[in-house]
PDB file of N, CA, C and O in Angstrom:
ATOM      1  N   MET A   1      13.057 -17.471  23.304  1.00  0.00           N
ATOM      2  CA  MET A   1      12.859 -16.133  22.770  1.00  0.00           C
ATOM      3  C   MET A   1      11.861 -16.184  21.607  1.00  0.00           C
ATOM      4  O   MET A   1      12.064 -16.928  20.648  1.00  0.00           O
ATOM      5  N   ALA A   2      10.797 -15.404  21.692  1.00  0.00           N
ATOM      6  CA  ALA A   2       9.763 -15.393  20.657  1.00  0.00           C
ATOM      7  C   ALA A   2      10.149 -14.434  19.523  1.00  0.00           C
ATOM      8  O   ALA A   2      10.751 -13.384  19.750  1.00  0.00           O
ATOM      9  N   GLU A   3       9.787 -14.821  18.312  1.00  0.00           N
ATOM     10  CA  GLU A   3      10.038 -13.962  17.155  1.00  0.00           C
ATOM     11  C   GLU A   3       8.978 -12.877  17.094  1.00  0.00           C
ATOM     12  O   GLU A   3       7.835 -13.086  17.502  1.00  0.00           O
ATOM     13  N   SER A   4       9.360 -11.730  16.588  1.00  0.00           N
ATOM     14  CA  SER A   4       8.432 -10.610  16.441  1.00  0.00           C
ATOM     15  C   SER A   4       7.441 -10.896  15.315  1.00  0.00           C
ATOM     16  O   SER A   4       7.838 -11.407  14.268  1.00  0.00           O
ATOM     17  N   PRO A   5       6.158 -10.575  15.510  1.00  0.00           N
ATOM     18  CA  PRO A   5       5.171 -10.760  14.441  1.00  0.00           C
ATOM     19  C   PRO A   5       5.210  -9.610  13.424  1.00  0.00           C
ATOM     20  O   PRO A   5       4.458  -9.624  12.449  1.00  0.00           O
ATOM     21  N   ILE A   6       6.071  -8.628  13.644  1.00  0.00           N
ATOM     22  CA  ILE A   6       6.161  -7.468  12.757  1.00  0.00           C
ATOM     23  C   ILE A   6       7.313  -7.668  11.783  1.00  0.00           C
ATOM     24  O   ILE A   6       8.449  -7.923  12.181  1.00  0.00           O
ATOM     25  N   THR A   7       6.995  -7.549  10.495  1.00  0.00           N
ATOM     26  CA  THR A   7       8.007  -7.740   9.457  1.00  0.00           C
ATOM     27  C   THR A   7       7.701  -6.819   8.273  1.00  0.00           C
ATOM     28  O   THR A   7       6.535  -6.508   8.031  1.00  0.00           O
ATOM     29  N   PRO A   8       8.714  -6.380   7.536  1.00  0.00           N
ATOM     30  CA  PRO A   8       8.460  -5.561   6.352  1.00  0.00           C
ATOM     31  C   PRO A   8       7.899  -6.415   5.208  1.00  0.00           C
ATOM     32  O   PRO A   8       8.410  -7.496   4.917  1.00  0.00           O
ATOM     33  N   VAL A   9       6.851  -5.915   4.575  1.00  0.00           N
ATOM     34  CA  VAL A   9       6.169  -6.619   3.485  1.00  0.00           C
ATOM     35  C   VAL A   9       5.827  -5.609   2.400  1.00  0.00           C
ATOM     36  O   VAL A   9       5.402  -4.492   2.698  1.00  0.00           O
ATOM     37  N   TRP A  10       6.012  -5.999   1.142  1.00  0.00           N
ATOM     38  CA  TRP A  10       5.601  -5.136   0.032  1.00  0.00           C
ATOM     39  C   TRP A  10       4.098  -5.301  -0.194  1.00  0.00           C
ATOM     40  O   TRP A  10       3.613  -6.415  -0.395  1.00  0.00           O
ATOM     41  N   ILE A  11       3.371  -4.193  -0.160  1.00  0.00           N
ATOM     42  CA  ILE A  11       1.936  -4.163  -0.460  1.00  0.00           C
ATOM     43  C   ILE A  11       1.786  -3.685  -1.904  1.00  0.00           C
ATOM     44  O   ILE A  11       2.380  -2.681  -2.297  1.00  0.00           O
ATOM     45  N   TYR A  12       0.996  -4.404  -2.684  1.00  0.00           N
ATOM     46  CA  TYR A  12       0.784  -4.073  -4.097  1.00  0.00           C
ATOM     47  C   TYR A  12      -0.582  -3.426  -4.279  1.00  0.00           C
ATOM     48  O   TYR A  12      -1.584  -3.914  -3.755  1.00  0.00           O
ATOM     49  N   PHE A  13      -0.617  -2.326  -5.024  1.00  0.00           N
ATOM     50  CA  PHE A  13      -1.862  -1.685  -5.426  1.00  0.00           C
ATOM     51  C   PHE A  13      -1.913  -1.750  -6.948  1.00  0.00           C
ATOM     52  O   PHE A  13      -1.102  -1.131  -7.636  1.00  0.00           O
ATOM     53  N   LEU A  14      -2.878  -2.511  -7.462  1.00  0.00           N
ATOM     54  CA  LEU A  14      -2.985  -2.740  -8.905  1.00  0.00           C
ATOM     55  C   LEU A  14      -3.955  -1.777  -9.564  1.00  0.00           C
ATOM     56  O   LEU A  14      -4.949  -1.366  -8.965  1.00  0.00           O
ATOM     57  N   ASN A  15      -3.655  -1.425 -10.796  1.00  0.00           N
ATOM     58  CA  ASN A  15      -4.554  -0.665 -11.672  1.00  0.00           C
ATOM     59  C   ASN A  15      -5.043   0.648 -11.067  1.00  0.00           C
ATOM     60  O   ASN A  15      -6.221   0.984 -11.192  1.00  0.00           O
ATOM     61  N   LEU A  16      -4.162   1.383 -10.419  1.00  0.00           N
ATOM     62  CA  LEU A  16      -4.533   2.688  -9.867  1.00  0.00           C
ATOM     63  C   LEU A  16      -4.530   3.746 -10.957  1.00  0.00           C
ATOM     64  O   LEU A  16      -3.780   3.658 -11.929  1.00  0.00           O
ATOM     65  N   MET A  17      -5.375   4.737 -10.780  1.00  0.00           N
ATOM     66  CA  MET A  17      -5.335   5.886 -11.676  1.00  0.00           C
ATOM     67  C   MET A  17      -4.061   6.681 -11.378  1.00  0.00           C
ATOM     68  O   MET A  17      -3.524   6.618 -10.272  1.00  0.00           O
ATOM     69  N   LEU A  18      -3.594   7.417 -12.361  1.00  0.00           N
ATOM     70  CA  LEU A  18      -2.319   8.118 -12.278  1.00  0.00           C
ATOM     71  C   LEU A  18      -2.225   9.055 -11.070  1.00  0.00           C
ATOM     72  O   LEU A  18      -1.157   9.179 -10.471  1.00  0.00           O
ATOM     73  N   HIS A  19      -3.322   9.710 -10.708  1.00  0.00           N
ATOM     74  CA  HIS A  19      -3.244  10.674  -9.608  1.00  0.00           C
ATOM     75  C   HIS A  19      -3.034  10.004  -8.243  1.00  0.00           C
ATOM     76  O   HIS A  19      -2.771  10.699  -7.261  1.00  0.00           O
ATOM     77  N   PHE A  20      -3.143   8.678  -8.159  1.00  0.00           N
ATOM     78  CA  PHE A  20      -2.852   7.959  -6.923  1.00  0.00           C
ATOM     79  C   PHE A  20      -1.354   7.694  -6.742  1.00  0.00           C
ATOM     80  O   PHE A  20      -0.925   7.319  -5.651  1.00  0.00           O
ATOM     81  N   PHE A  21      -0.560   7.883  -7.788  1.00  0.00           N
ATOM     82  CA  PHE A  21       0.883   7.651  -7.721  1.00  0.00           C
ATOM     83  C   PHE A  21       1.568   8.862  -7.094  1.00  0.00           C
ATOM     84  O   PHE A  21       2.329   9.580  -7.742  1.00  0.00           O
ATOM     85  N   ASN A  22       1.275   9.058  -5.838  1.00  0.00           N
ATOM     86  CA  ASN A  22       1.755  10.180  -5.047  1.00  0.00           C
ATOM     87  C   ASN A  22       2.126   9.623  -3.685  1.00  0.00           C
ATOM     88  O   ASN A  22       1.387   8.813  -3.124  1.00  0.00           O
ATOM     89  N   ARG A  23       3.259  10.047  -3.147  1.00  0.00           N
ATOM     90  CA  ARG A  23       3.751   9.489  -1.880  1.00  0.00           C
ATOM     91  C   ARG A  23       2.715   9.599  -0.767  1.00  0.00           C
ATOM     92  O   ARG A  23       2.470   8.629  -0.051  1.00  0.00           O
ATOM     93  N   GLN A  24       2.109  10.766  -0.617  1.00  0.00           N
ATOM     94  CA  GLN A  24       1.151  10.984   0.468  1.00  0.00           C
ATOM     95  C   GLN A  24      -0.071  10.076   0.321  1.00  0.00           C
ATOM     96  O   GLN A  24      -0.534   9.494   1.302  1.00  0.00           O
ATOM     97  N   ILE A  25      -0.584   9.956  -0.880  1.00  0.00           N
ATOM     98  CA  ILE A  25      -1.760   9.114  -1.124  1.00  0.00           C
ATOM     99  C   ILE A  25      -1.428   7.637  -0.921  1.00  0.00           C
ATOM    100  O   ILE A  25      -2.171   6.921  -0.249  1.00  0.00           O
ATOM    101  N   LEU A  26      -0.315   7.177  -1.498  1.00  0.00           N
ATOM    102  CA  LEU A  26       0.067   5.767  -1.360  1.00  0.00           C
ATOM    103  C   LEU A  26       0.369   5.408   0.090  1.00  0.00           C
ATOM    104  O   LEU A  26      -0.027   4.339   0.555  1.00  0.00           O
ATOM    105  N   PHE A  27       1.063   6.283   0.807  1.00  0.00           N
ATOM    106  CA  PHE A  27       1.344   6.009   2.214  1.00  0.00           C
ATOM    107  C   PHE A  27       0.046   6.001   3.027  1.00  0.00           C
ATOM    108  O   PHE A  27      -0.093   5.213   3.962  1.00  0.00           O
ATOM    109  N   GLY A  28      -0.894   6.866   2.679  1.00  0.00           N
ATOM    110  CA  GLY A  28      -2.189   6.865   3.358  1.00  0.00           C
ATOM    111  C   GLY A  28      -2.929   5.554   3.158  1.00  0.00           C
ATOM    112  O   GLY A  28      -3.492   5.003   4.103  1.00  0.00           O
ATOM    113  N   MET A  29      -2.929   5.052   1.927  1.00  0.00           N
ATOM    114  CA  MET A  29      -3.591   3.781   1.650  1.00  0.00           C
ATOM    115  C   MET A  29      -2.851   2.631   2.314  1.00  0.00           C
ATOM    116  O   MET A  29      -3.487   1.724   2.850  1.00  0.00           O
ATOM    117  N   ALA A  30      -1.534   2.646   2.292  1.00  0.00           N
ATOM    118  CA  ALA A  30      -0.740   1.568   2.875  1.00  0.00           C
ATOM    119  C   ALA A  30      -0.840   1.546   4.399  1.00  0.00           C
ATOM    120  O   ALA A  30      -0.659   0.496   5.016  1.00  0.00           O
ATOM    121  N   SER A  31      -1.124   2.686   5.004  1.00  0.00           N
ATOM    122  CA  SER A  31      -1.205   2.752   6.473  1.00  0.00           C
ATOM    123  C   SER A  31      -2.381   1.947   7.021  1.00  0.00           C
ATOM    124  O   SER A  31      -2.448   1.701   8.225  1.00  0.00           O
ATOM    125  N   ILE A  32      -3.301   1.536   6.164  1.00  0.00           N
ATOM    126  CA  ILE A  32      -4.391   0.640   6.568  1.00  0.00           C
ATOM    127  C   ILE A  32      -3.807  -0.680   7.079  1.00  0.00           C
ATOM    128  O   ILE A  32      -4.377  -1.319   7.963  1.00  0.00           O
ATOM    129  N   PHE A  33      -2.664  -1.079   6.514  1.00  0.00           N
ATOM    130  CA  PHE A  33      -2.060  -2.372   6.825  1.00  0.00           C
ATOM    131  C   PHE A  33      -0.955  -2.290   7.873  1.00  0.00           C
ATOM    132  O   PHE A  33      -0.688  -3.272   8.565  1.00  0.00           O
ATOM    133  N   GLY A  34      -0.314  -1.137   7.998  1.00  0.00           N
ATOM    134  CA  GLY A  34       0.797  -0.987   8.930  1.00  0.00           C
ATOM    135  C   GLY A  34       1.515   0.325   8.682  1.00  0.00           C
ATOM    136  O   GLY A  34       0.971   1.225   8.041  1.00  0.00           O
ATOM    137  N   ARG A  35       2.734   0.437   9.188  1.00  0.00           N
ATOM    138  CA  ARG A  35       3.505   1.665   9.044  1.00  0.00           C
ATOM    139  C   ARG A  35       4.262   1.655   7.722  1.00  0.00           C
ATOM    140  O   ARG A  35       5.152   0.826   7.531  1.00  0.00           O
ATOM    141  N   PRO A  36       3.920   2.574   6.792  1.00  0.00           N
ATOM    142  CA  PRO A  36       4.624   2.638   5.508  1.00  0.00           C
ATOM    143  C   PRO A  36       6.087   3.036   5.713  1.00  0.00           C
ATOM    144  O   PRO A  36       6.395   3.925   6.507  1.00  0.00           O
ATOM    145  N   LEU A  37       6.976   2.367   4.989  1.00  0.00           N
ATOM    146  CA  LEU A  37       8.402   2.645   5.097  1.00  0.00           C
ATOM    147  C   LEU A  37       8.972   3.325   3.861  1.00  0.00           C
ATOM    148  O   LEU A  37       9.722   4.295   3.966  1.00  0.00           O
ATOM    149  N   GLN A  38       8.612   2.809   2.685  1.00  0.00           N
ATOM    150  CA  GLN A  38       9.128   3.393   1.446  1.00  0.00           C
ATOM    151  C   GLN A  38       8.316   2.916   0.252  1.00  0.00           C
ATOM    152  O   GLN A  38       7.601   1.916   0.322  1.00  0.00           O
ATOM    153  N   MET A  39       8.444   3.664  -0.858  1.00  0.00           N
ATOM    154  CA  MET A  39       7.854   3.259  -2.135  1.00  0.00           C
ATOM    155  C   MET A  39       8.951   2.594  -2.950  1.00  0.00           C
ATOM    156  O   MET A  39      10.135   2.809  -2.690  1.00  0.00           O
ATOM    157  N   ASP A  40       8.568   1.790  -3.934  1.00  0.00           N
ATOM    158  CA  ASP A  40       9.595   1.178  -4.766  1.00  0.00           C
ATOM    159  C   ASP A  40      10.127   2.186  -5.785  1.00  0.00           C
ATOM    160  O   ASP A  40       9.506   3.220  -6.035  1.00  0.00           O
ATOM    161  N   GLN A  41      11.275   1.874  -6.364  1.00  0.00           N
ATOM    162  CA  GLN A  41      11.948   2.785  -7.281  1.00  0.00           C
ATOM    163  C   GLN A  41      11.144   3.056  -8.550  1.00  0.00           C
ATOM    164  O   GLN A  41      11.238   4.143  -9.121  1.00  0.00           O
ATOM    165  N   ALA A  42      10.356   2.079  -8.997  1.00  0.00           N
ATOM    166  CA  ALA A  42       9.573   2.259 -10.221  1.00  0.00           C
ATOM    167  C   ALA A  42       8.507   3.338 -10.047  1.00  0.00           C
ATOM    168  O   ALA A  42       8.170   4.028 -11.009  1.00  0.00           O
ATOM    169  N   ILE A  43       7.979   3.492  -8.850  1.00  0.00           N
ATOM    170  CA  ILE A  43       6.997   4.549  -8.599  1.00  0.00           C
ATOM    171  C   ILE A  43       7.691   5.896  -8.623  1.00  0.00           C
ATOM    172  O   ILE A  43       7.211   6.839  -9.253  1.00  0.00           O
ATOM    173  N   THR A  44       8.820   5.988  -7.939  1.00  0.00           N
ATOM    174  CA  THR A  44       9.571   7.233  -7.883  1.00  0.00           C
ATOM    175  C   THR A  44       9.986   7.683  -9.280  1.00  0.00           C
ATOM    176  O   THR A  44       9.926   8.873  -9.589  1.00  0.00           O
ATOM    177  N   ALA A  45      10.402   6.752 -10.120  1.00  0.00           N
ATOM    178  CA  ALA A  45      10.833   7.071 -11.480  1.00  0.00           C
ATOM    179  C   ALA A  45       9.673   7.118 -12.467  1.00  0.00           C
ATOM    180  O   ALA A  45       9.879   7.450 -13.635  1.00  0.00           O
ATOM    181  N   VAL A  46       8.461   6.794 -12.027  1.00  0.00           N
ATOM    182  CA  VAL A  46       7.255   6.716 -12.858  1.00  0.00           C
ATOM    183  C   VAL A  46       7.536   5.855 -14.096  1.00  0.00           C
ATOM    184  O   VAL A  46       7.196   6.229 -15.218  1.00  0.00           O
ATOM    185  N   SER A  47       8.159   4.704 -13.870  1.00  0.00           N
ATOM    186  CA  SER A  47       8.499   3.829 -14.989  1.00  0.00           C
ATOM    187  C   SER A  47       7.575   2.618 -15.102  1.00  0.00           C
ATOM    188  O   SER A  47       7.604   1.914 -16.112  1.00  0.00           O
ATOM    189  N   ARG A  48       6.756   2.368 -14.081  1.00  0.00           N
ATOM    190  CA  ARG A  48       5.803   1.254 -14.133  1.00  0.00           C
ATOM    191  C   ARG A  48       4.494   1.727 -13.520  1.00  0.00           C
ATOM    192  O   ARG A  48       4.407   1.917 -12.307  1.00  0.00           O
ATOM    193  N   LEU A  49       3.483   1.915 -14.347  1.00  0.00           N
ATOM    194  CA  LEU A  49       2.212   2.439 -13.871  1.00  0.00           C
ATOM    195  C   LEU A  49       1.139   1.365 -13.713  1.00  0.00           C
ATOM    196  O   LEU A  49      -0.013   1.692 -13.428  1.00  0.00           O
ATOM    197  N   SER A  50       1.491   0.096 -13.892  1.00  0.00           N
ATOM    198  CA  SER A  50       0.508  -0.971 -13.750  1.00  0.00           C
ATOM    199  C   SER A  50       0.320  -1.392 -12.294  1.00  0.00           C
ATOM    200  O   SER A  50      -0.718  -1.945 -11.932  1.00  0.00           O
ATOM    201  N   VAL A  51       1.328  -1.128 -11.458  1.00  0.00           N
ATOM    202  CA  VAL A  51       1.261  -1.511 -10.051  1.00  0.00           C
ATOM    203  C   VAL A  51       2.094  -0.535  -9.222  1.00  0.00           C
ATOM    204  O   VAL A  51       3.165  -0.093  -9.637  1.00  0.00           O
ATOM    205  N   ALA A  52       1.573  -0.216  -8.049  1.00  0.00           N
ATOM    206  CA  ALA A  52       2.321   0.603  -7.090  1.00  0.00           C
ATOM    207  C   ALA A  52       2.653  -0.280  -5.902  1.00  0.00           C
ATOM    208  O   ALA A  52       1.786  -0.985  -5.385  1.00  0.00           O
ATOM    209  N   ARG A  53       3.907  -0.245  -5.467  1.00  0.00           N
ATOM    210  CA  ARG A  53       4.326  -1.065  -4.321  1.00  0.00           C
ATOM    211  C   ARG A  53       4.819  -0.158  -3.209  1.00  0.00           C
ATOM    212  O   ARG A  53       5.563   0.795  -3.440  1.00  0.00           O
ATOM    213  N   VAL A  54       4.383  -0.481  -1.983  1.00  0.00           N
ATOM    214  CA  VAL A  54       4.817   0.258  -0.802  1.00  0.00           C
ATOM    215  C   VAL A  54       5.282  -0.763   0.226  1.00  0.00           C
ATOM    216  O   VAL A  54       4.589  -1.745   0.494  1.00  0.00           O
ATOM    217  N   LEU A  55       6.452  -0.530   0.796  1.00  0.00           N
ATOM    218  CA  LEU A  55       6.973  -1.387   1.849  1.00  0.00           C
ATOM    219  C   LEU A  55       6.353  -0.955   3.167  1.00  0.00           C
ATOM    220  O   LEU A  55       6.423   0.215   3.544  1.00  0.00           O
ATOM    221  N   VAL A  56       5.739  -1.917   3.870  1.00  0.00           N
ATOM    222  CA  VAL A  56       4.989  -1.628   5.088  1.00  0.00           C
ATOM    223  C   VAL A  56       5.468  -2.557   6.200  1.00  0.00           C
ATOM    224  O   VAL A  56       5.736  -3.735   5.963  1.00  0.00           O
ATOM    225  N   GLU A  57       5.574  -2.021   7.408  1.00  0.00           N
ATOM    226  CA  GLU A  57       5.803  -2.872   8.584  1.00  0.00           C
ATOM    227  C   GLU A  57       4.471  -3.499   8.949  1.00  0.00           C
ATOM    228  O   GLU A  57       3.577  -2.817   9.451  1.00  0.00           O
ATOM    229  N   LEU A  58       4.335  -4.783   8.703  1.00  0.00           N
ATOM    230  CA  LEU A  58       3.073  -5.483   8.895  1.00  0.00           C
ATOM    231  C   LEU A  58       3.139  -6.345  10.149  1.00  0.00           C
ATOM    232  O   LEU A  58       4.099  -7.088  10.350  1.00  0.00           O
ATOM    233  N   ASP A  59       2.118  -6.242  10.985  1.00  0.00           N
ATOM    234  CA  ASP A  59       2.019  -7.050  12.195  1.00  0.00           C
ATOM    235  C   ASP A  59       1.135  -8.250  11.882  1.00  0.00           C
ATOM    236  O   ASP A  59      -0.083  -8.117  11.767  1.00  0.00           O
ATOM    237  N   PHE A  60       1.751  -9.420  11.745  1.00  0.00           N
ATOM    238  CA  PHE A  60       1.012 -10.618  11.369  1.00  0.00           C
ATOM    239  C   PHE A  60       0.122 -11.162  12.482  1.00  0.00           C
ATOM    240  O   PHE A  60      -0.660 -12.085  12.255  1.00  0.00           O
ATOM    241  N   SER A  61       0.235 -10.602  13.668  1.00  0.00           N
ATOM    242  CA  SER A  61      -0.644 -11.038  14.755  1.00  0.00           C
ATOM    243  C   SER A  61      -2.000 -10.327  14.685  1.00  0.00           C
ATOM    244  O   SER A  61      -2.918 -10.678  15.427  1.00  0.00           O
ATOM    245  N   GLN A  62      -2.135  -9.330  13.799  1.00  0.00           N
ATOM    246  CA  GLN A  62      -3.373  -8.576  13.636  1.00  0.00           C
ATOM    247  C   GLN A  62      -4.120  -9.043  12.381  1.00  0.00           C
ATOM    248  O   GLN A  62      -3.514  -9.574  11.450  1.00  0.00           O
ATOM    249  N   LYS A  63      -5.447  -8.839  12.367  1.00  0.00           N
ATOM    250  CA  LYS A  63      -6.239  -9.100  11.161  1.00  0.00           C
ATOM    251  C   LYS A  63      -6.147  -7.873  10.260  1.00  0.00           C
ATOM    252  O   LYS A  63      -6.153  -6.738  10.735  1.00  0.00           O
ATOM    253  N   HIS A  64      -6.062  -8.119   8.951  1.00  0.00           N
ATOM    254  CA  HIS A  64      -5.969  -7.040   7.975  1.00  0.00           C
ATOM    255  C   HIS A  64      -7.004  -7.272   6.877  1.00  0.00           C
ATOM    256  O   HIS A  64      -7.312  -8.418   6.551  1.00  0.00           O
ATOM    257  N   PRO A  65      -7.545  -6.189   6.301  1.00  0.00           N
ATOM    258  CA  PRO A  65      -8.541  -6.348   5.231  1.00  0.00           C
ATOM    259  C   PRO A  65      -7.909  -6.937   3.971  1.00  0.00           C
ATOM    260  O   PRO A  65      -6.742  -6.680   3.676  1.00  0.00           O
ATOM    261  N   THR A  66      -8.674  -7.715   3.243  1.00  0.00           N
ATOM    262  CA  THR A  66      -8.205  -8.242   1.965  1.00  0.00           C
ATOM    263  C   THR A  66      -8.519  -7.278   0.833  1.00  0.00           C
ATOM    264  O   THR A  66      -7.907  -7.337  -0.234  1.00  0.00           O
ATOM    265  N   GLU A  67      -9.478  -6.387   1.073  1.00  0.00           N
ATOM    266  CA  GLU A  67      -9.786  -5.343   0.097  1.00  0.00           C
ATOM    267  C   GLU A  67     -10.358  -4.137   0.820  1.00  0.00           C
ATOM    268  O   GLU A  67     -10.915  -4.257   1.911  1.00  0.00           O
ATOM    269  N   LYS A  68     -10.215  -2.981   0.203  1.00  0.00           N
ATOM    270  CA  LYS A  68     -10.666  -1.731   0.799  1.00  0.00           C
ATOM    271  C   LYS A  68     -11.193  -0.837  -0.309  1.00  0.00           C
ATOM    272  O   LYS A  68     -10.550  -0.701  -1.350  1.00  0.00           O
ATOM    273  N   TRP A  69     -12.358  -0.223  -0.103  1.00  0.00           N
ATOM    274  CA  TRP A  69     -12.947   0.680  -1.082  1.00  0.00           C
ATOM    275  C   TRP A  69     -12.178   1.993  -1.091  1.00  0.00           C
ATOM    276  O   TRP A  69     -11.979   2.600  -0.039  1.00  0.00           O
ATOM    277  N   ILE A  70     -11.748   2.433  -2.258  1.00  0.00           N
ATOM    278  CA  ILE A  70     -11.032   3.695  -2.433  1.00  0.00           C
ATOM    279  C   ILE A  70     -11.878   4.576  -3.328  1.00  0.00           C
ATOM    280  O   ILE A  70     -12.227   4.177  -4.440  1.00  0.00           O
ATOM    281  N   GLY A  71     -12.212   5.760  -2.864  1.00  0.00           N
ATOM    282  CA  GLY A  71     -12.974   6.697  -3.682  1.00  0.00           C
ATOM    283  C   GLY A  71     -14.243   7.132  -2.987  1.00  0.00           C
ATOM    284  O   GLY A  71     -14.452   6.863  -1.804  1.00  0.00           O
ATOM    285  N   SER A  72     -15.085   7.808  -3.741  1.00  0.00           N
ATOM    286  CA  SER A  72     -16.354   8.285  -3.208  1.00  0.00           C
ATOM    287  C   SER A  72     -17.376   7.153  -3.211  1.00  0.00           C
ATOM    288  O   SER A  72     -17.089   6.056  -3.688  1.00  0.00           O
ATOM    289  N   THR A  73     -18.557   7.416  -2.684  1.00  0.00           N
ATOM    290  CA  THR A  73     -19.593   6.373  -2.663  1.00  0.00           C
ATOM    291  C   THR A  73     -20.082   6.046  -4.067  1.00  0.00           C
ATOM    292  O   THR A  73     -20.569   4.942  -4.310  1.00  0.00           O
ATOM    293  N   VAL A  74     -19.959   6.996  -4.996  1.00  0.00           N
ATOM    294  CA  VAL A  74     -20.434   6.786  -6.371  1.00  0.00           C
ATOM    295  C   VAL A  74     -19.339   6.252  -7.274  1.00  0.00           C
ATOM    296  O   VAL A  74     -19.579   5.354  -8.082  1.00  0.00           O
ATOM    297  N   LYS A  75     -18.136   6.800  -7.141  1.00  0.00           N
ATOM    298  CA  LYS A  75     -17.062   6.434  -8.053  1.00  0.00           C
ATOM    299  C   LYS A  75     -15.836   6.026  -7.242  1.00  0.00           C
ATOM    300  O   LYS A  75     -15.366   6.784  -6.394  1.00  0.00           O
ATOM    301  N   GLY A  76     -15.329   4.844  -7.500  1.00  0.00           N
ATOM    302  CA  GLY A  76     -14.158   4.342  -6.808  1.00  0.00           C
ATOM    303  C   GLY A  76     -13.921   2.900  -7.180  1.00  0.00           C
ATOM    304  O   GLY A  76     -14.486   2.399  -8.153  1.00  0.00           O
ATOM    305  N   TYR A  77     -13.094   2.236  -6.414  1.00  0.00           N
ATOM    306  CA  TYR A  77     -12.827   0.818  -6.670  1.00  0.00           C
ATOM    307  C   TYR A  77     -12.209   0.178  -5.449  1.00  0.00           C
ATOM    308  O   TYR A  77     -11.746   0.860  -4.535  1.00  0.00           O
ATOM    309  N   PHE A  78     -12.208  -1.179  -5.446  1.00  0.00           N
ATOM    310  CA  PHE A  78     -11.606  -1.939  -4.359  1.00  0.00           C
ATOM    311  C   PHE A  78     -10.145  -2.114  -4.647  1.00  0.00           C
ATOM    312  O   PHE A  78      -9.430  -2.731  -3.857  1.00  0.00           O
TER     313      PHE A  78
END
């Protein structure tokens, strides 16, 4: 019996601007890697703004980006 390559993994987004700490935006960004499942409690309580964590169902048999540009062509970040 083969093990499934899909497993829940916490994805970290560092140094985001405050307006990115929104469920819809974070789930949209996390969906690049897999199916978003939930945000961590610190995001919901807005108690830790240095990092946003989203639990994602990640398929390890697929290739995933190590970085992704977020924002407009002029202003944004990886």
